[in-house]
PDBQT receptor file of N, H, CA, C and O in Angstrom, charges set to zero:
ATOM      1  N   UNK A   1      43.427  33.782  -8.958  1.00  0.00    +0.000 N 
ATOM      2  CA  UNK A   1      42.854  34.033  -7.804  1.00  0.00    +0.000 C 
ATOM      3  C   UNK A   1      42.158  35.437  -7.692  1.00  0.00    +0.000 C 
ATOM      4  O   UNK A   1      42.708  36.387  -8.248  1.00  0.00    +0.000 OA
ATOM      5  N   UNK A   2      41.008  35.624  -7.023  1.00  0.00    +0.000 N 
ATOM      6  H   UNK A   2      40.561  34.851  -6.572  1.00  0.00    +0.000 HD
ATOM      7  CA  UNK A   2      40.305  36.837  -6.795  1.00  0.00    +0.000 C 
ATOM      8  C   UNK A   2      40.229  37.231  -5.456  1.00  0.00    +0.000 C 
ATOM      9  O   UNK A   2      40.260  36.360  -4.587  1.00  0.00    +0.000 OA
ATOM     10  N   UNK A   3      40.125  38.528  -5.129  1.00  0.00    +0.000 N 
ATOM     11  H   UNK A   3      40.100  39.236  -5.835  1.00  0.00    +0.000 HD
ATOM     12  CA  UNK A   3      39.844  38.923  -3.745  1.00  0.00    +0.000 C 
ATOM     13  C   UNK A   3      38.636  39.873  -3.939  1.00  0.00    +0.000 C 
ATOM     14  O   UNK A   3      38.696  40.784  -4.765  1.00  0.00    +0.000 OA
ATOM     15  N   UNK A   4      37.523  39.653  -3.164  1.00  0.00    +0.000 N 
ATOM     16  H   UNK A   4      37.475  38.913  -2.493  1.00  0.00    +0.000 HD
ATOM     17  CA  UNK A   4      36.379  40.442  -3.165  1.00  0.00    +0.000 C 
ATOM     18  C   UNK A   4      36.188  40.979  -1.616  1.00  0.00    +0.000 C 
ATOM     19  O   UNK A   4      36.532  40.339  -0.622  1.00  0.00    +0.000 OA
ATOM     20  N   UNK A   5      35.560  42.303  -1.609  1.00  0.00    +0.000 N 
ATOM     21  H   UNK A   5      35.281  42.823  -2.416  1.00  0.00    +0.000 HD
ATOM     22  CA  UNK A   5      35.326  42.789  -0.540  1.00  0.00    +0.000 C 
ATOM     23  C   UNK A   5      33.704  42.489  -0.446  1.00  0.00    +0.000 C 
ATOM     24  O   UNK A   5      32.947  42.920  -1.316  1.00  0.00    +0.000 OA
ATOM     25  N   UNK A   6      33.265  41.772   0.598  1.00  0.00    +0.000 N 
ATOM     26  H   UNK A   6      33.879  41.422   1.305  1.00  0.00    +0.000 HD
ATOM     27  CA  UNK A   6      31.725  41.498   0.642  1.00  0.00    +0.000 C 
ATOM     28  C   UNK A   6      31.171  42.055   1.963  1.00  0.00    +0.000 C 
ATOM     29  O   UNK A   6      31.689  41.703   3.023  1.00  0.00    +0.000 OA
ATOM     30  N   UNK A   7      30.270  42.803   1.940  1.00  0.00    +0.000 N 
ATOM     31  H   UNK A   7      29.850  43.089   1.079  1.00  0.00    +0.000 HD
ATOM     32  CA  UNK A   7      29.758  43.363   3.122  1.00  0.00    +0.000 C 
ATOM     33  C   UNK A   7      28.454  42.223   3.581  1.00  0.00    +0.000 C 
ATOM     34  O   UNK A   7      28.028  41.256   2.949  1.00  0.00    +0.000 OA
ATOM     35  N   UNK A   8      28.035  42.767   4.926  1.00  0.00    +0.000 N 
ATOM     36  H   UNK A   8      28.382  43.552   5.439  1.00  0.00    +0.000 HD
ATOM     37  CA  UNK A   8      26.916  41.853   5.524  1.00  0.00    +0.000 C 
ATOM     38  C   UNK A   8      27.253  40.624   5.974  1.00  0.00    +0.000 C 
ATOM     39  O   UNK A   8      26.357  39.866   6.345  1.00  0.00    +0.000 OA
ATOM     40  N   UNK A   9      28.639  40.220   6.013  1.00  0.00    +0.000 N 
ATOM     41  H   UNK A   9      29.367  40.836   5.711  1.00  0.00    +0.000 HD
ATOM     42  CA  UNK A   9      28.902  38.998   6.580  1.00  0.00    +0.000 C 
ATOM     43  C   UNK A   9      29.119  38.985   8.090  1.00  0.00    +0.000 C 
ATOM     44  O   UNK A   9      29.875  39.840   8.552  1.00  0.00    +0.000 OA
ATOM     45  N   UNK A  10      28.578  38.166   8.854  1.00  0.00    +0.000 N 
ATOM     46  H   UNK A  10      27.964  37.471   8.479  1.00  0.00    +0.000 HD
ATOM     47  CA  UNK A  10      28.871  38.306  10.254  1.00  0.00    +0.000 C 
ATOM     48  C   UNK A  10      29.128  37.110  11.029  1.00  0.00    +0.000 C 
ATOM     49  O   UNK A  10      29.592  37.134  12.169  1.00  0.00    +0.000 OA
ATOM     50  N   UNK A  11      28.768  35.893  10.285  1.00  0.00    +0.000 N 
ATOM     51  H   UNK A  11      28.391  35.874   9.359  1.00  0.00    +0.000 HD
ATOM     52  CA  UNK A  11      28.624  34.635  11.082  1.00  0.00    +0.000 C 
ATOM     53  C   UNK A  11      29.086  33.323  10.247  1.00  0.00    +0.000 C 
ATOM     54  O   UNK A  11      29.523  33.360   9.097  1.00  0.00    +0.000 OA
ATOM     55  N   UNK A  12      28.940  32.369  10.892  1.00  0.00    +0.000 N 
ATOM     56  H   UNK A  12      28.585  32.339  11.827  1.00  0.00    +0.000 HD
ATOM     57  CA  UNK A  12      29.191  30.890  10.094  1.00  0.00    +0.000 C 
ATOM     58  C   UNK A  12      28.349  30.850   8.994  1.00  0.00    +0.000 C 
ATOM     59  O   UNK A  12      28.702  30.632   7.835  1.00  0.00    +0.000 OA
ATOM     60  N   UNK A  13      27.095  31.092   9.439  1.00  0.00    +0.000 N 
ATOM     61  H   UNK A  13      26.809  31.268  10.380  1.00  0.00    +0.000 HD
ATOM     62  CA  UNK A  13      26.117  30.950   8.179  1.00  0.00    +0.000 C 
ATOM     63  C   UNK A  13      26.287  31.695   7.114  1.00  0.00    +0.000 C 
ATOM     64  O   UNK A  13      26.026  31.215   6.011  1.00  0.00    +0.000 OA
ATOM     65  N   UNK A  14      26.787  33.097   7.247  1.00  0.00    +0.000 N 
ATOM     66  H   UNK A  14      26.998  33.487   8.143  1.00  0.00    +0.000 HD
ATOM     67  CA  UNK A  14      27.225  33.911   6.076  1.00  0.00    +0.000 C 
ATOM     68  C   UNK A  14      28.242  33.159   5.338  1.00  0.00    +0.000 C 
ATOM     69  O   UNK A  14      28.162  33.017   4.118  1.00  0.00    +0.000 OA
ATOM     70  N   UNK A  15      29.352  32.596   6.155  1.00  0.00    +0.000 N 
ATOM     71  H   UNK A  15      29.417  32.712   7.147  1.00  0.00    +0.000 HD
ATOM     72  CA  UNK A  15      30.463  31.837   5.249  1.00  0.00    +0.000 C 
ATOM     73  C   UNK A  15      30.039  30.900   4.467  1.00  0.00    +0.000 C 
ATOM     74  O   UNK A  15      30.489  30.731   3.333  1.00  0.00    +0.000 OA
ATOM     75  N   UNK A  16      29.121  30.190   4.998  1.00  0.00    +0.000 N 
ATOM     76  H   UNK A  16      28.756  30.328   5.918  1.00  0.00    +0.000 HD
ATOM     77  CA  UNK A  16      28.367  28.849   4.304  1.00  0.00    +0.000 C 
ATOM     78  C   UNK A  16      27.672  29.405   3.122  1.00  0.00    +0.000 C 
ATOM     79  O   UNK A  16      27.815  28.816   2.051  1.00  0.00    +0.000 OA
ATOM     80  N   UNK A  17      26.902  30.521   3.189  1.00  0.00    +0.000 N 
ATOM     81  H   UNK A  17      26.786  30.999   4.059  1.00  0.00    +0.000 HD
ATOM     82  CA  UNK A  17      26.047  30.991   2.058  1.00  0.00    +0.000 C 
ATOM     83  C   UNK A  17      27.022  31.471   0.993  1.00  0.00    +0.000 C 
ATOM     84  O   UNK A  17      26.836  31.142  -0.179  1.00  0.00    +0.000 OA
ATOM     85  N   UNK A  18      28.166  32.317   1.384  1.00  0.00    +0.000 N 
ATOM     86  H   UNK A  18      28.318  32.585   2.335  1.00  0.00    +0.000 HD
ATOM     87  CA  UNK A  18      28.992  32.810   0.343  1.00  0.00    +0.000 C 
ATOM     88  C   UNK A  18      29.671  31.731  -0.272  1.00  0.00    +0.000 C 
ATOM     89  O   UNK A  18      29.800  31.792  -1.494  1.00  0.00    +0.000 OA
ATOM     90  N   UNK A  19      30.144  30.726   0.352  1.00  0.00    +0.000 N 
ATOM     91  H   UNK A  19      30.039  30.677   1.345  1.00  0.00    +0.000 HD
ATOM     92  CA  UNK A  19      31.041  29.572  -0.036  1.00  0.00    +0.000 C 
ATOM     93  C   UNK A  19      30.023  28.820  -1.056  1.00  0.00    +0.000 C 
ATOM     94  O   UNK A  19      30.400  28.587  -2.205  1.00  0.00    +0.000 OA
ATOM     95  N   UNK A  20      28.952  28.511  -0.693  1.00  0.00    +0.000 N 
ATOM     96  H   UNK A  20      28.646  28.700   0.240  1.00  0.00    +0.000 HD
ATOM     97  CA  UNK A  20      27.792  27.961  -1.619  1.00  0.00    +0.000 C 
ATOM     98  C   UNK A  20      27.683  28.594  -2.883  1.00  0.00    +0.000 C 
ATOM     99  O   UNK A  20      27.828  27.999  -3.950  1.00  0.00    +0.000 OA
ATOM    100  N   UNK A  21      27.411  29.872  -2.757  1.00  0.00    +0.000 N 
ATOM    101  H   UNK A  21      27.292  30.356  -1.890  1.00  0.00    +0.000 HD
ATOM    102  CA  UNK A  21      27.283  30.804  -3.930  1.00  0.00    +0.000 C 
ATOM    103  C   UNK A  21      28.303  30.491  -4.949  1.00  0.00    +0.000 C 
ATOM    104  O   UNK A  21      28.012  30.055  -6.063  1.00  0.00    +0.000 OA
ATOM    105  N   UNK A  22      29.665  30.754  -4.489  1.00  0.00    +0.000 N 
ATOM    106  H   UNK A  22      29.901  31.109  -3.584  1.00  0.00    +0.000 HD
ATOM    107  CA  UNK A  22      30.702  30.589  -5.275  1.00  0.00    +0.000 C 
ATOM    108  C   UNK A  22      30.917  29.178  -5.930  1.00  0.00    +0.000 C 
ATOM    109  O   UNK A  22      31.276  29.017  -7.097  1.00  0.00    +0.000 OA
ATOM    110  N   UNK A  23      30.667  28.241  -5.090  1.00  0.00    +0.000 N 
ATOM    111  H   UNK A  23      30.375  28.372  -4.142  1.00  0.00    +0.000 HD
ATOM    112  CA  UNK A  23      30.651  26.967  -5.610  1.00  0.00    +0.000 C 
ATOM    113  C   UNK A  23      29.733  26.477  -6.422  1.00  0.00    +0.000 C 
ATOM    114  O   UNK A  23      29.897  25.409  -7.011  1.00  0.00    +0.000 OA
ATOM    115  N   UNK A  24      28.450  27.359  -6.560  1.00  0.00    +0.000 N 
ATOM    116  H   UNK A  24      28.316  28.227  -6.082  1.00  0.00    +0.000 HD
ATOM    117  CA  UNK A  24      27.557  27.111  -7.450  1.00  0.00    +0.000 C 
ATOM    118  C   UNK A  24      27.990  27.451  -8.891  1.00  0.00    +0.000 C 
ATOM    119  O   UNK A  24      27.578  26.872  -9.895  1.00  0.00    +0.000 OA
ATOM    120  N   UNK A  25      28.849  28.437  -8.860  1.00  0.00    +0.000 N 
ATOM    121  H   UNK A  25      29.184  28.907  -8.044  1.00  0.00    +0.000 HD
ATOM    122  CA  UNK A  25      29.433  28.846 -10.356  1.00  0.00    +0.000 C 
ATOM    123  C   UNK A  25      30.622  27.733 -10.623  1.00  0.00    +0.000 C 
ATOM    124  O   UNK A  25      30.811  27.220 -11.726  1.00  0.00    +0.000 OA
ATOM    125  N   UNK A  26      31.256  27.492  -9.652  1.00  0.00    +0.000 N 
ATOM    126  H   UNK A  26      31.103  27.909  -8.755  1.00  0.00    +0.000 HD
ATOM    127  CA  UNK A  26      32.553  26.482  -9.827  1.00  0.00    +0.000 C 
ATOM    128  C   UNK A  26      32.562  25.465  -8.675  1.00  0.00    +0.000 C 
ATOM    129  O   UNK A  26      32.996  25.791  -7.571  1.00  0.00    +0.000 OA
ATOM    130  N   UNK A  27      32.113  24.301  -8.911  1.00  0.00    +0.000 N 
ATOM    131  H   UNK A  27      31.760  24.035  -9.808  1.00  0.00    +0.000 HD
ATOM    132  CA  UNK A  27      32.183  23.336  -7.610  1.00  0.00    +0.000 C 
ATOM    133  C   UNK A  27      33.370  23.052  -7.181  1.00  0.00    +0.000 C 
ATOM    134  O   UNK A  27      33.521  22.640  -6.031  1.00  0.00    +0.000 OA
ATOM    135  N   UNK A  28      34.375  23.219  -7.998  1.00  0.00    +0.000 N 
ATOM    136  H   UNK A  28      34.252  23.554  -8.932  1.00  0.00    +0.000 HD
ATOM    137  CA  UNK A  28      35.739  22.861  -7.341  1.00  0.00    +0.000 C 
ATOM    138  C   UNK A  28      36.475  24.175  -6.849  1.00  0.00    +0.000 C 
ATOM    139  O   UNK A  28      37.611  24.098  -6.380  1.00  0.00    +0.000 OA
ATOM    140  N   UNK A  29      35.876  25.257  -6.953  1.00  0.00    +0.000 N 
ATOM    141  H   UNK A  29      34.953  25.319  -7.334  1.00  0.00    +0.000 HD
ATOM    142  CA  UNK A  29      36.511  26.515  -6.295  1.00  0.00    +0.000 C 
ATOM    143  C   UNK A  29      36.865  26.450  -4.788  1.00  0.00    +0.000 C 
ATOM    144  O   UNK A  29      36.105  26.000  -3.930  1.00  0.00    +0.000 OA
ATOM    145  N   UNK A  30      38.178  26.979  -4.546  1.00  0.00    +0.000 N 
ATOM    146  H   UNK A  30      38.795  27.345  -5.243  1.00  0.00    +0.000 HD
ATOM    147  CA  UNK A  30      38.494  27.020  -3.134  1.00  0.00    +0.000 C 
ATOM    148  C   UNK A  30      38.178  28.505  -2.633  1.00  0.00    +0.000 C 
ATOM    149  O   UNK A  30      38.560  29.539  -3.181  1.00  0.00    +0.000 OA
ATOM    150  N   UNK A  31      37.448  28.404  -1.547  1.00  0.00    +0.000 N 
ATOM    151  H   UNK A  31      37.138  27.565  -1.101  1.00  0.00    +0.000 HD
ATOM    152  CA  UNK A  31      36.945  29.861  -0.945  1.00  0.00    +0.000 C 
ATOM    153  C   UNK A  31      37.502  29.959   0.369  1.00  0.00    +0.000 C 
ATOM    154  O   UNK A  31      37.352  29.044   1.179  1.00  0.00    +0.000 OA
ATOM    155  N   UNK A  32      38.213  31.135   0.673  1.00  0.00    +0.000 N 
ATOM    156  H   UNK A  32      38.335  31.878   0.015  1.00  0.00    +0.000 HD
ATOM    157  CA  UNK A  32      38.495  31.469   2.013  1.00  0.00    +0.000 C 
ATOM    158  C   UNK A  32      38.091  32.725   2.341  1.00  0.00    +0.000 C 
ATOM    159  O   UNK A  32      38.328  33.707   1.639  1.00  0.00    +0.000 OA
ATOM    160  N   UNK A  33      37.402  32.753   3.525  1.00  0.00    +0.000 N 
ATOM    161  H   UNK A  33      37.209  31.954   4.096  1.00  0.00    +0.000 HD
ATOM    162  CA  UNK A  33      36.768  33.971   3.985  1.00  0.00    +0.000 C 
ATOM    163  C   UNK A  33      37.257  34.469   5.413  1.00  0.00    +0.000 C 
ATOM    164  O   UNK A  33      37.279  33.737   6.403  1.00  0.00    +0.000 OA
ATOM    165  N   UNK A  34      37.647  35.809   5.401  1.00  0.00    +0.000 N 
ATOM    166  H   UNK A  34      37.630  36.403   4.597  1.00  0.00    +0.000 HD
ATOM    167  CA  UNK A  34      37.969  36.332   6.620  1.00  0.00    +0.000 C 
ATOM    168  C   UNK A  34      36.808  37.307   7.063  1.00  0.00    +0.000 C 
ATOM    169  O   UNK A  34      36.580  38.399   6.544  1.00  0.00    +0.000 OA
ATOM    170  N   UNK A  35      36.119  36.738   8.095  1.00  0.00    +0.000 N 
ATOM    171  H   UNK A  35      36.305  35.850   8.517  1.00  0.00    +0.000 HD
ATOM    172  CA  UNK A  35      34.876  37.624   8.706  1.00  0.00    +0.000 C 
ATOM    173  C   UNK A  35      35.340  39.116   9.009  1.00  0.00    +0.000 C 
ATOM    174  O   UNK A  35      34.748  40.123   8.620  1.00  0.00    +0.000 OA
ATOM    175  N   UNK A  36      36.562  39.082   9.812  1.00  0.00    +0.000 N 
ATOM    176  H   UNK A  36      37.043  38.265  10.128  1.00  0.00    +0.000 HD
ATOM    177  CA  UNK A  36      36.932  40.434  10.514  1.00  0.00    +0.000 C 
ATOM    178  C   UNK A  36      37.167  41.436   9.218  1.00  0.00    +0.000 C 
ATOM    179  O   UNK A  36      36.581  42.516   9.280  1.00  0.00    +0.000 OA
ATOM    180  N   UNK A  37      37.808  41.223   8.292  1.00  0.00    +0.000 N 
ATOM    181  H   UNK A  37      38.284  40.345   8.242  1.00  0.00    +0.000 HD
ATOM    182  CA  UNK A  37      38.124  42.112   7.226  1.00  0.00    +0.000 C 
ATOM    183  C   UNK A  37      37.088  41.971   6.065  1.00  0.00    +0.000 C 
ATOM    184  O   UNK A  37      37.182  42.707   5.084  1.00  0.00    +0.000 OA
ATOM    185  N   UNK A  38      36.123  41.051   6.164  1.00  0.00    +0.000 N 
ATOM    186  H   UNK A  38      36.047  40.453   6.961  1.00  0.00    +0.000 HD
ATOM    187  CA  UNK A  38      35.233  40.789   5.169  1.00  0.00    +0.000 C 
ATOM    188  C   UNK A  38      35.691  40.563   3.622  1.00  0.00    +0.000 C 
ATOM    189  O   UNK A  38      35.102  40.912   2.598  1.00  0.00    +0.000 OA
ATOM    190  N   UNK A  39      36.716  39.988   3.746  1.00  0.00    +0.000 N 
ATOM    191  H   UNK A  39      37.194  39.704   4.577  1.00  0.00    +0.000 HD
ATOM    192  CA  UNK A  39      37.433  39.556   2.525  1.00  0.00    +0.000 C 
ATOM    193  C   UNK A  39      37.320  38.187   2.109  1.00  0.00    +0.000 C 
ATOM    194  O   UNK A  39      37.601  37.272   2.884  1.00  0.00    +0.000 OA
ATOM    195  N   UNK A  40      36.857  37.954   0.730  1.00  0.00    +0.000 N 
ATOM    196  H   UNK A  40      36.629  38.697   0.101  1.00  0.00    +0.000 HD
ATOM    197  CA  UNK A  40      36.554  36.597   0.256  1.00  0.00    +0.000 C 
ATOM    198  C   UNK A  40      37.783  36.420  -0.837  1.00  0.00    +0.000 C 
ATOM    199  O   UNK A  40      38.010  37.194  -1.768  1.00  0.00    +0.000 OA
ATOM    200  N   UNK A  41      38.489  35.274  -0.523  1.00  0.00    +0.000 N 
ATOM    201  H   UNK A  41      38.304  34.646   0.232  1.00  0.00    +0.000 HD
ATOM    202  CA  UNK A  41      39.726  34.886  -1.401  1.00  0.00    +0.000 C 
ATOM    203  C   UNK A  41      39.032  33.735  -2.300  1.00  0.00    +0.000 C 
ATOM    204  O   UNK A  41      38.392  32.863  -1.711  1.00  0.00    +0.000 OA
ATOM    205  N   UNK A  42      39.134  33.708  -3.631  1.00  0.00    +0.000 N 
ATOM    206  H   UNK A  42      39.654  34.416  -4.109  1.00  0.00    +0.000 HD
ATOM    207  CA  UNK A  42      38.559  32.657  -4.410  1.00  0.00    +0.000 C 
ATOM    208  C   UNK A  42      39.574  32.249  -5.496  1.00  0.00    +0.000 C 
ATOM    209  O   UNK A  42      40.056  33.042  -6.305  1.00  0.00    +0.000 OA
ATOM    210  N   UNK A  43      39.869  30.846  -5.427  1.00  0.00    +0.000 N 
ATOM    211  H   UNK A  43      39.478  30.202  -4.770  1.00  0.00    +0.000 HD
ATOM    212  CA  UNK A  43      40.717  30.211  -6.323  1.00  0.00    +0.000 C 
ATOM    213  C   UNK A  43      39.965  29.454  -7.306  1.00  0.00    +0.000 C 
ATOM    214  O   UNK A  43      39.557  28.325  -7.032  1.00  0.00    +0.000 OA
ATOM    215  N   UNK A  44      39.733  30.051  -8.545  1.00  0.00    +0.000 N 
ATOM    216  H   UNK A  44      40.065  30.967  -8.768  1.00  0.00    +0.000 HD
ATOM    217  CA  UNK A  44      38.965  29.437  -9.484  1.00  0.00    +0.000 C 
ATOM    218  C   UNK A  44      39.234  29.978 -10.838  1.00  0.00    +0.000 C 
ATOM    219  O   UNK A  44      39.649  31.123 -11.023  1.00  0.00    +0.000 OA
ATOM    220  N   UNK A  45      38.956  29.014 -11.899  1.00  0.00    +0.000 N 
ATOM    221  H   UNK A  45      38.619  28.084 -11.749  1.00  0.00    +0.000 HD
ATOM    222  CA  UNK A  45      39.057  29.758 -13.232  1.00  0.00    +0.000 C 
ATOM    223  C   UNK A  45      37.792  30.163 -13.727  1.00  0.00    +0.000 C 
ATOM    224  O   UNK A  45      37.703  30.357 -14.939  1.00  0.00    +0.000 OA
ATOM    225  N   UNK A  46      36.844  30.317 -13.038  1.00  0.00    +0.000 N 
ATOM    226  H   UNK A  46      36.917  30.160 -12.053  1.00  0.00    +0.000 HD
ATOM    227  CA  UNK A  46      35.601  30.837 -13.269  1.00  0.00    +0.000 C 
ATOM    228  C   UNK A  46      35.747  32.376 -13.425  1.00  0.00    +0.000 C 
ATOM    229  O   UNK A  46      36.586  32.967 -12.745  1.00  0.00    +0.000 OA
ATOM    230  N   UNK A  47      34.954  33.038 -14.301  1.00  0.00    +0.000 N 
ATOM    231  H   UNK A  47      34.273  32.558 -14.853  1.00  0.00    +0.000 HD
ATOM    232  CA  UNK A  47      34.934  34.569 -14.423  1.00  0.00    +0.000 C 
ATOM    233  C   UNK A  47      34.710  35.249 -13.354  1.00  0.00    +0.000 C 
ATOM    234  O   UNK A  47      33.704  34.840 -12.775  1.00  0.00    +0.000 OA
ATOM    235  N   UNK A  48      35.319  36.281 -12.748  1.00  0.00    +0.000 N 
ATOM    236  H   UNK A  48      36.136  36.613 -13.218  1.00  0.00    +0.000 HD
ATOM    237  CA  UNK A  48      35.111  37.150 -11.624  1.00  0.00    +0.000 C 
ATOM    238  C   UNK A  48      33.635  37.572 -11.715  1.00  0.00    +0.000 C 
ATOM    239  O   UNK A  48      32.943  37.462 -10.703  1.00  0.00    +0.000 OA
ATOM    240  N   UNK A  49      33.145  38.011 -12.764  1.00  0.00    +0.000 N 
ATOM    241  H   UNK A  49      33.707  38.100 -13.586  1.00  0.00    +0.000 HD
ATOM    242  CA  UNK A  49      31.830  38.609 -12.785  1.00  0.00    +0.000 C 
ATOM    243  C   UNK A  49      30.893  37.595 -12.464  1.00  0.00    +0.000 C 
ATOM    244  O   UNK A  49      29.931  37.965 -11.790  1.00  0.00    +0.000 OA
ATOM    245  N   UNK A  50      30.956  36.316 -12.814  1.00  0.00    +0.000 N 
ATOM    246  H   UNK A  50      31.737  36.015 -13.361  1.00  0.00    +0.000 HD
ATOM    247  CA  UNK A  50      30.028  35.234 -12.543  1.00  0.00    +0.000 C 
ATOM    248  C   UNK A  50      30.222  35.025 -10.975  1.00  0.00    +0.000 C 
ATOM    249  O   UNK A  50      29.246  34.900 -10.234  1.00  0.00    +0.000 OA
ATOM    250  N   UNK A  51      31.263  34.999 -10.605  1.00  0.00    +0.000 N 
ATOM    251  H   UNK A  51      32.055  35.100 -11.207  1.00  0.00    +0.000 HD
ATOM    252  CA  UNK A  51      31.524  34.741  -9.039  1.00  0.00    +0.000 C 
ATOM    253  C   UNK A  51      30.838  35.955  -8.322  1.00  0.00    +0.000 C 
ATOM    254  O   UNK A  51      30.065  35.793  -7.379  1.00  0.00    +0.000 OA
ATOM    255  N   UNK A  52      31.139  37.061  -8.783  1.00  0.00    +0.000 N 
ATOM    256  H   UNK A  52      31.768  37.192  -9.550  1.00  0.00    +0.000 HD
ATOM    257  CA  UNK A  52      30.639  38.319  -7.814  1.00  0.00    +0.000 C 
ATOM    258  C   UNK A  52      28.928  38.341  -8.072  1.00  0.00    +0.000 C 
ATOM    259  O   UNK A  52      28.202  38.703  -7.145  1.00  0.00    +0.000 OA
ATOM    260  N   UNK A  53      28.452  38.006  -9.149  1.00  0.00    +0.000 N 
ATOM    261  H   UNK A  53      29.041  37.712  -9.902  1.00  0.00    +0.000 HD
ATOM    262  CA  UNK A  53      27.037  38.122  -9.361  1.00  0.00    +0.000 C 
ATOM    263  C   UNK A  53      26.550  36.995  -8.560  1.00  0.00    +0.000 C 
ATOM    264  O   UNK A  53      25.510  37.276  -7.964  1.00  0.00    +0.000 OA
ATOM    265  N   UNK A  54      26.954  35.889  -8.377  1.00  0.00    +0.000 N 
ATOM    266  H   UNK A  54      27.799  35.661  -8.861  1.00  0.00    +0.000 HD
ATOM    267  CA  UNK A  54      26.431  34.843  -7.339  1.00  0.00    +0.000 C 
ATOM    268  C   UNK A  54      26.435  35.195  -5.912  1.00  0.00    +0.000 C 
ATOM    269  O   UNK A  54      25.507  34.892  -5.162  1.00  0.00    +0.000 OA
ATOM    270  N   UNK A  55      27.435  35.807  -5.559  1.00  0.00    +0.000 N 
ATOM    271  H   UNK A  55      28.189  36.053  -6.168  1.00  0.00    +0.000 HD
ATOM    272  CA  UNK A  55      27.467  36.468  -4.093  1.00  0.00    +0.000 C 
ATOM    273  C   UNK A  55      26.429  37.249  -3.980  1.00  0.00    +0.000 C 
ATOM    274  O   UNK A  55      25.546  36.995  -3.160  1.00  0.00    +0.000 OA
ATOM    275  N   UNK A  56      26.381  38.332  -4.797  1.00  0.00    +0.000 N 
ATOM    276  H   UNK A  56      27.098  38.538  -5.462  1.00  0.00    +0.000 HD
ATOM    277  CA  UNK A  56      25.220  39.396  -4.747  1.00  0.00    +0.000 C 
ATOM    278  C   UNK A  56      23.849  38.732  -4.788  1.00  0.00    +0.000 C 
ATOM    279  O   UNK A  56      22.948  39.225  -4.109  1.00  0.00    +0.000 OA
ATOM    280  N   UNK A  57      23.631  37.697  -5.501  1.00  0.00    +0.000 N 
ATOM    281  H   UNK A  57      24.362  37.296  -6.053  1.00  0.00    +0.000 HD
ATOM    282  CA  UNK A  57      22.433  37.043  -5.699  1.00  0.00    +0.000 C 
ATOM    283  C   UNK A  57      22.057  36.287  -4.293  1.00  0.00    +0.000 C 
ATOM    284  O   UNK A  57      20.881  36.080  -3.994  1.00  0.00    +0.000 OA
ATOM    285  N   UNK A  58      23.124  35.901  -3.475  1.00  0.00    +0.000 N 
ATOM    286  H   UNK A  58      24.080  36.069  -3.718  1.00  0.00    +0.000 HD
ATOM    287  CA  UNK A  58      22.980  35.296  -2.348  1.00  0.00    +0.000 C 
ATOM    288  C   UNK A  58      22.482  36.215  -1.270  1.00  0.00    +0.000 C 
ATOM    289  O   UNK A  58      21.876  35.781  -0.290  1.00  0.00    +0.000 OA
ATOM    290  N   UNK A  59      22.751  37.527  -1.463  1.00  0.00    +0.000 N 
ATOM    291  H   UNK A  59      23.244  37.880  -2.259  1.00  0.00    +0.000 HD
ATOM    292  CA  UNK A  59      22.352  38.521  -0.605  1.00  0.00    +0.000 C 
ATOM    293  C   UNK A  59      23.281  39.390   0.207  1.00  0.00    +0.000 C 
ATOM    294  O   UNK A  59      23.019  40.120   1.163  1.00  0.00    +0.000 OA
ATOM    295  N   UNK A  60      24.524  39.121  -0.444  1.00  0.00    +0.000 N 
ATOM    296  H   UNK A  60      24.737  38.528  -1.220  1.00  0.00    +0.000 HD
ATOM    297  CA  UNK A  60      25.902  39.884   0.055  1.00  0.00    +0.000 C 
ATOM    298  C   UNK A  60      26.492  40.940  -0.896  1.00  0.00    +0.000 C 
ATOM    299  O   UNK A  60      27.046  40.533  -1.917  1.00  0.00    +0.000 OA
ATOM    300  N   UNK A  61      26.423  42.284  -0.647  1.00  0.00    +0.000 N 
ATOM    301  H   UNK A  61      25.973  42.614   0.183  1.00  0.00    +0.000 HD
ATOM    302  CA  UNK A  61      27.051  43.222  -1.724  1.00  0.00    +0.000 C 
ATOM    303  C   UNK A  61      28.410  42.960  -1.725  1.00  0.00    +0.000 C 
ATOM    304  O   UNK A  61      29.136  42.711  -0.762  1.00  0.00    +0.000 OA
ATOM    305  N   UNK A  62      28.727  43.053  -3.083  1.00  0.00    +0.000 N 
ATOM    306  H   UNK A  62      28.138  43.255  -3.865  1.00  0.00    +0.000 HD
ATOM    307  CA  UNK A  62      30.265  42.920  -3.435  1.00  0.00    +0.000 C 
ATOM    308  C   UNK A  62      30.720  44.379  -3.469  1.00  0.00    +0.000 C 
ATOM    309  O   UNK A  62      30.306  45.023  -4.434  1.00  0.00    +0.000 OA
ATOM    310  N   UNK A  63      31.433  44.962  -2.662  1.00  0.00    +0.000 N 
ATOM    311  H   UNK A  63      31.769  44.439  -1.878  1.00  0.00    +0.000 HD
ATOM    312  CA  UNK A  63      31.868  46.354  -2.863  1.00  0.00    +0.000 C 
ATOM    313  C   UNK A  63      33.189  46.716  -3.644  1.00  0.00    +0.000 C 
ATOM    314  O   UNK A  63      33.458  47.835  -4.082  1.00  0.00    +0.000 OA
ATOM    315  N   UNK A  64      34.016  45.516  -3.751  1.00  0.00    +0.000 N 
ATOM    316  H   UNK A  64      33.798  44.608  -3.395  1.00  0.00    +0.000 HD
ATOM    317  CA  UNK A  64      35.082  45.701  -4.563  1.00  0.00    +0.000 C 
ATOM    318  C   UNK A  64      35.674  44.220  -5.024  1.00  0.00    +0.000 C 
ATOM    319  O   UNK A  64      35.514  43.272  -4.255  1.00  0.00    +0.000 OA
ATOM    320  N   UNK A  65      36.275  44.056  -6.133  1.00  0.00    +0.000 N 
ATOM    321  H   UNK A  65      36.405  44.825  -6.758  1.00  0.00    +0.000 HD
ATOM    322  CA  UNK A  65      36.608  42.928  -6.639  1.00  0.00    +0.000 C 
ATOM    323  C   UNK A  65      37.871  42.843  -7.493  1.00  0.00    +0.000 C 
ATOM    324  O   UNK A  65      37.828  43.575  -8.482  1.00  0.00    +0.000 OA
ATOM    325  N   UNK A  66      38.818  42.232  -7.368  1.00  0.00    +0.000 N 
ATOM    326  H   UNK A  66      38.853  41.637  -6.565  1.00  0.00    +0.000 HD
ATOM    327  CA  UNK A  66      39.993  42.146  -8.181  1.00  0.00    +0.000 C 
ATOM    328  C   UNK A  66      40.450  40.804  -8.396  1.00  0.00    +0.000 C 
ATOM    329  O   UNK A  66      41.452  40.594  -9.079  1.00  0.00    +0.000 OA
TER     330      UNK A  66
């Protein structure tokens, strides 16, 4: 499981875009997003770097990931 801090998310569209980006790397990934804390939790065997890069490519800066 990964936790990422993702900036510039403010609405349901953002949630959908980030979820779609993560699931583009791993279609079976479980994604949970807390807009208030800008925290994205991902349950996936995919590499953290690939997930983070997909989110950044979708237009949302990842400020921390673990």
